[in-house]
C-alpha positions as CSV (number, residue, x, y, z in Angstrom):
1,M,46.0,14.7,-17.1
2,K,43.8,17.5,-18.2
3,Q,43.5,21.0,-16.8
4,N,40.1,21.6,-15.1
5,Q,40.4,25.3,-14.4
6,N,37.1,27.1,-15.2
7,K,35.5,24.0,-16.8
8,Q,31.9,23.1,-16.2
9,I,31.7,20.1,-13.9
10,D,30.0,16.8,-14.7
11,L,29.8,15.2,-11.3
12,K,29.5,11.7,-12.7
13,S,32.8,12.0,-14.6
14,I,34.9,12.9,-11.5
15,P,36.9,9.9,-10.5
16,V,35.7,9.1,-6.9
17,A,38.8,7.5,-5.5
18,E,41.2,10.0,-7.0
19,Y,39.1,13.0,-5.8
20,L,38.7,11.6,-2.2
21,L,42.4,10.8,-2.0
22,S,43.2,14.4,-3.2
23,I,41.2,15.9,-0.3
24,G,42.8,13.7,2.3
25,E,40.2,11.0,2.8
26,P,41.7,7.9,4.4
27,L,41.3,5.3,1.7
28,V,43.4,2.2,1.1
29,Q,43.5,0.1,-2.0
30,I,42.4,-3.5,-1.3
31,S,42.2,-4.9,-4.8
32,N,42.6,-4.0,-8.5
33,F,39.2,-2.2,-8.5
34,Y,38.4,-1.4,-4.9
35,Y,39.4,1.0,-2.2
36,Q,38.3,0.8,1.4
37,H,37.9,3.5,4.0
38,K,40.4,3.0,6.9
39,E,37.9,4.1,9.6
40,H,34.7,2.6,8.1
41,D,35.5,-0.8,6.6
42,S,32.0,-1.2,5.0
43,L,32.6,1.9,2.9
44,K,34.1,0.8,-0.5
45,V,35.0,2.7,-3.6
46,N,34.7,0.9,-7.0
47,T,37.2,2.4,-9.5
48,K,36.0,0.3,-12.4
49,H,32.4,1.6,-12.3
50,N,33.3,4.9,-10.4
51,Y,31.1,4.9,-7.4
52,F,31.3,4.4,-3.6
53,V,28.9,2.5,-1.4
54,W,28.7,2.6,2.4
55,N,27.1,-0.8,3.1
56,S,26.5,-0.4,6.8
57,R,24.4,2.7,6.1
58,R,22.8,1.4,2.9
59,A,19.3,2.2,4.2
60,E,20.2,5.9,4.4
61,K,20.0,8.6,1.8
62,N,23.3,9.3,-0.1
63,S,25.0,6.0,1.0
64,Y,25.7,5.2,-2.6
65,G,26.9,7.3,-5.6
66,G,29.6,9.8,-6.6
67,V,31.6,12.5,-5.0
68,A,28.7,14.7,-4.0
69,Q,26.8,11.9,-2.2
70,Y,30.0,11.0,-0.4
71,L,30.4,14.6,1.0
72,M,26.8,14.8,1.9
73,I,26.7,11.6,3.9
74,M,30.2,11.8,5.4
75,Y,30.1,15.5,6.4
76,E,26.4,16.2,6.4
77,L,26.6,18.8,3.7
78,T,23.7,19.9,1.6
79,F,24.0,19.3,-2.1
80,V,24.7,23.0,-2.7
81,E,27.5,23.0,-0.1
82,A,29.0,19.8,-1.6
83,L,28.9,21.3,-5.1
84,K,30.7,24.4,-3.9
85,K,33.4,22.4,-2.3
86,I,33.8,20.1,-5.3
87,T,33.9,23.1,-7.6
88,A,36.7,24.7,-5.6
89,D,38.7,21.5,-5.4
90,F,38.1,20.6,-9.0
91,N,39.3,24.0,-10.3
92,N,42.5,23.7,-8.4
93,T,43.4,20.1,-9.3
94,N,44.0,18.1,-12.4
95,F,41.9,15.0,-12.9
96,E,41.6,12.6,-15.7
97,L,37.8,12.6,-16.1
98,V,36.0,9.2,-16.2
99,K,33.9,8.4,-19.2
100,I,30.7,6.9,-17.8
101,P,29.3,4.1,-20.1
102,E,25.6,4.4,-20.8
103,K,23.6,2.1,-18.7
104,K,22.4,-1.0,-20.6
105,Y,18.9,-2.4,-20.3
106,P,17.4,-5.7,-21.7
107,K,15.7,-5.1,-25.0
108,N,12.8,-7.3,-23.9
109,F,11.5,-8.6,-20.6
110,Y,10.6,-12.2,-20.2
111,Y,8.9,-13.4,-17.0
112,R,10.8,-16.7,-16.2
113,V,10.1,-17.1,-12.5
114,K,9.7,-20.7,-11.5
115,E,6.5,-20.4,-9.4
116,S,5.8,-23.0,-6.9
117,H,2.3,-24.3,-6.1
118,K,2.4,-23.3,-2.5
119,S,-0.7,-21.1,-2.4
120,L,-1.5,-22.3,1.1
121,Q,2.0,-21.5,2.3
122,L,1.9,-18.1,0.8
123,K,-1.5,-17.4,2.3
124,R,-0.4,-18.7,5.7
125,Y,2.7,-16.5,5.7
126,L,0.9,-13.3,4.7
127,M,-2.1,-13.8,7.0
128,A,-0.5,-15.4,10.1
129,K,2.9,-13.8,10.0
130,R,2.3,-10.4,8.4
131,K,-1.4,-10.1,9.5
132,I,-2.7,-9.2,6.1
133,S,-6.5,-9.8,5.7
134,A,-7.7,-12.9,3.9
135,R,-9.7,-11.0,1.4
136,V,-6.7,-8.9,0.3
137,V,-4.6,-12.0,-0.1
138,D,-7.3,-13.9,-1.9
139,L,-7.9,-10.9,-4.2
140,F,-4.3,-10.5,-5.1
141,M,-3.8,-14.2,-5.7
142,K,-7.0,-14.4,-7.8
143,Q,-5.7,-11.5,-10.0
144,D,-2.3,-13.2,-10.3
145,L,-0.6,-10.2,-8.8
146,I,1.5,-12.2,-6.3
147,A,3.0,-15.7,-6.2
148,M,5.7,-17.7,-4.4
149,N,8.8,-19.1,-6.1
150,N,10.6,-22.4,-5.4
151,K,12.8,-20.5,-2.8
152,D,9.7,-19.5,-0.8
153,E,10.1,-15.9,-1.8
154,I,7.1,-13.7,-2.6
155,I,6.9,-12.5,-6.2
156,F,5.2,-9.1,-6.8
157,K,4.4,-8.9,-10.5
158,W,4.6,-5.5,-12.3
159,Y,1.6,-5.2,-14.7
160,R,1.3,-2.6,-17.4
161,D,-1.7,-2.9,-19.7
162,S,-2.4,-6.5,-18.5
163,K,1.2,-7.5,-19.4
164,I,3.9,-8.5,-16.9
165,V,6.8,-6.1,-17.5
166,G,8.9,-6.8,-14.4
167,F,8.8,-8.1,-10.9
168,S,10.2,-7.6,-7.3
169,K,10.7,-10.4,-4.8
170,Q,11.0,-10.5,-1.1
171,G,12.2,-13.2,1.3
172,T,9.9,-14.7,3.8
173,Q,12.6,-15.7,6.4
174,K,13.9,-13.0,8.6
175,L,17.6,-12.4,8.3
176,T,19.7,-13.1,11.4
177,E,22.1,-10.5,12.7
178,E,24.9,-12.6,11.3
179,E,23.3,-12.6,7.9
180,K,22.7,-8.9,8.0
181,N,26.4,-8.3,8.7
182,K,27.4,-10.7,6.0
183,Y,25.2,-9.0,3.4
184,H,25.8,-5.5,4.8
185,Y,22.0,-5.3,5.1
186,K,19.9,-3.4,7.6
187,R,16.4,-4.6,6.7
188,D,14.8,-7.8,8.1
189,Y,14.1,-9.4,4.7
190,L,16.2,-9.7,1.6
191,K,14.6,-7.9,-1.4
192,Y,15.4,-8.0,-5.1
193,V,14.2,-6.0,-8.2
194,A,14.6,-7.9,-11.5
195,P,16.2,-6.0,-14.4
196,T,13.7,-4.9,-17.1
197,T,13.6,-2.7,-20.2
198,K,14.5,0.9,-20.1
199,K,10.8,1.9,-20.6
200,D,9.7,-0.2,-17.6
201,T,12.7,0.3,-15.2
202,Y,10.7,3.0,-13.4
203,W,7.5,1.0,-13.3
204,G,6.5,-1.2,-10.3
205,F,4.0,-3.4,-8.6
206,N,0.6,-1.7,-8.6
207,F,-3.1,-2.3,-7.9
208,L,-5.7,0.0,-9.6
209,V,-9.4,0.1,-8.9
210,G,-11.4,2.3,-11.2
211,K,-9.7,5.4,-12.5
212,P,-6.3,6.6,-11.2
213,L,-7.7,9.7,-9.3
214,N,-6.1,9.0,-5.9
215,L,-2.5,7.7,-5.9
216,Y,-0.9,6.1,-2.9
217,F,2.9,5.3,-2.9
218,F,4.6,2.7,-0.7
219,E,8.1,1.4,-0.2
220,G,7.2,-2.3,-0.1
221,G,4.6,-4.7,-1.4
222,V,3.7,-6.0,2.1
223,D,3.2,-2.4,3.3
224,L,0.8,-1.8,0.4
225,M,-1.2,-5.0,1.2
226,S,-1.2,-4.0,4.9
227,F,-2.6,-0.6,4.1
228,L,-5.3,-2.0,1.9
229,S,-6.2,-4.5,4.7
230,L,-6.6,-1.7,7.2
231,Y,-8.7,0.7,5.0
232,Y,-10.3,-1.9,2.7
233,E,-14.0,-0.8,3.1
234,D,-13.2,2.9,2.8
235,L,-11.0,2.5,-0.3
236,M,-13.3,0.1,-2.0
237,N,-16.4,2.1,-1.3
238,K,-14.9,5.3,-2.7
239,G,-13.1,3.5,-5.6
240,D,-10.9,5.3,-8.1
241,F,-7.5,4.7,-6.4
242,W,-4.1,3.4,-7.4
243,L,-1.8,1.7,-4.9
244,I,1.8,1.7,-6.0
245,F,4.9,0.0,-4.6
246,T,8.1,1.8,-5.6
247,D,10.8,-0.6,-4.3
248,G,12.1,1.8,-1.7
249,V,12.2,5.5,-1.9
250,V,12.5,6.1,-5.7
251,G,11.4,9.5,-6.9
252,E,11.7,8.5,-10.6
253,K,9.0,5.8,-10.0
254,I,6.7,8.3,-8.4
255,Y,6.9,10.7,-11.4
256,S,6.5,7.7,-13.8
257,F,3.2,6.7,-12.3
258,I,1.9,10.3,-12.0
259,A,2.7,10.7,-15.7
260,A,1.0,7.4,-16.5
261,A,-2.1,8.5,-14.5
262,N,-2.1,11.8,-16.3
263,Q,-2.0,10.1,-19.7
264,M,-4.8,7.7,-18.8
265,L,-7.0,10.7,-17.8
266,N,-5.9,13.0,-20.6
267,D,-8.8,12.5,-22.9
268,S,-11.4,12.7,-20.1
269,D,-12.9,15.4,-17.8
270,Y,-11.2,13.6,-14.8
271,D,-7.9,14.5,-13.2
272,I,-5.8,13.5,-10.2
273,E,-7.5,14.4,-7.0
274,S,-5.0,13.3,-4.3
275,L,-1.4,12.2,-3.9
276,H,-0.4,10.2,-0.8
277,C,3.0,9.5,0.6
278,C,2.8,6.2,2.5
279,Y,6.5,5.6,3.0
280,D,8.1,4.3,6.1
281,N,8.3,6.4,9.3
282,D,12.1,6.8,9.3
283,K,14.7,9.3,8.2
284,T,14.5,8.5,4.5
285,G,10.7,8.3,4.3
286,S,10.4,11.6,6.2
287,E,12.9,13.4,4.0
288,M,11.0,12.2,0.9
289,L,7.7,13.4,2.3
290,A,9.2,16.8,3.2
291,F,10.6,17.1,-0.4
292,L,7.3,16.0,-2.0
293,Q,5.4,18.6,0.1
294,T,7.4,21.3,-1.6
295,R,5.9,20.1,-4.9
296,Q,2.4,20.3,-6.3
297,Y,0.5,18.7,-9.1
298,S,-1.2,21.1,-11.4
299,R,-4.6,20.0,-12.6
300,K,-6.3,20.8,-15.9
301,D,-8.6,23.3,-14.0
302,Q,-5.5,25.0,-12.6
303,K,-6.1,23.8,-9.1
304,K,-3.1,22.5,-7.2
305,V,-2.9,19.0,-5.5
306,Q,-0.8,19.0,-2.4
307,W,0.9,15.8,-1.1
308,T,-0.9,14.1,1.8
309,D,1.1,12.7,4.7
310,N,0.1,9.0,5.1
311,I,3.3,7.9,6.9
312,P,2.4,5.3,9.7
313,P,2.7,6.3,13.3
314,L,5.4,5.2,15.7
315,R,4.2,2.6,18.3
316,R,5.7,1.2,21.5
317,E,8.6,3.6,21.5
318,E,9.9,2.3,18.2
319,E,12.4,4.4,16.2
320,T,10.9,3.4,12.8
321,A,7.6,2.1,11.5
322,D,6.0,0.9,8.3
323,W,2.4,-0.1,7.4
324,N,3.1,-3.7,8.1
325,S,4.3,-2.9,11.6
326,E,1.1,-0.9,12.0
327,I,-1.2,-3.7,11.1
328,V,0.7,-6.1,13.3
329,Y,0.3,-3.7,16.2
330,Q,-3.4,-3.2,15.6
331,S,-3.8,-7.0,15.3
332,E,-2.2,-7.5,18.7
333,I,-4.3,-4.8,20.3
334,A,-7.5,-6.3,18.8
335,G,-6.4,-9.8,20.1
336,K,-5.9,-8.4,23.7
337,G,-9.3,-6.8,23.5
338,E,-10.9,-10.1,22.6
339,K,-9.1,-11.9,25.5
340,N,-10.3,-9.3,28.0
341,E,-13.9,-9.6,26.7
342,K,-13.8,-13.4,27.1
343,S,-12.3,-13.2,30.6
344,N,-15.1,-10.8,31.7
């Protein structure tokens, strides 16, 4: 053991299980490398890789991570409050600090997806089930941005400089409640992000028209396509926009694309004109919007660009919403209007 008194804390190096047990958290060891919370059986601590995950709350902020995230989600502490507690506990207890191995990335990315030739099935699903417009689906398929694999999953290809550097995929069959419980998953569709190089880990699916002057950030690819379907004429007429899908709420990807836009415009008289948060209308999306609105982008002319709230509205007394639920809602309203006109 080593004495921690008055030492600077590296939060990632504090052993999660040992720390939580030291402050009285009810954990029980269930295997060589796992502990489980006695009152929340979906909360596990992995001692081999030194992290905890609360699977039943995975869609929430701080449901995964180290000791600070645990205190924040379990006791609703702020990061500053969690850090103060950890500091006090740390300086009064001896811990053998964990050496965190550096994350490994593939040296090169190779796109090896077995694409099916089910273009009609892909179009039918996106248009009939998700209500995305035919012109958006046709445009994305023509530009080879999306495809379907042999498991009937949608592939969203990450392009950087006309080269595929990664991809995300999403299932097309809604998960049953039984499957959600089995996978400890809250969302309706399984999603997956393929490993890629260190350089491109914080890249993502994107659609650029003209120059990257107006940036729009979405949690999902279907949400991005839904938004473009709803505002197609307005966006295309104005041009110079970049739609970006960040695979959930991932701040690092936001900053990666802003930096890329800045670099693309660096040698010109142009600069970013607007930044739009189009994340889901839920706790996580609202928290990210609130955080982003405390930040500003500084242009070359010293003007500041504020973040615009483009979070979709709640409909029909729903607790959450995304841009796909919005286009489905508007499609249903339009359908009812057509029926009423015919009946009159």
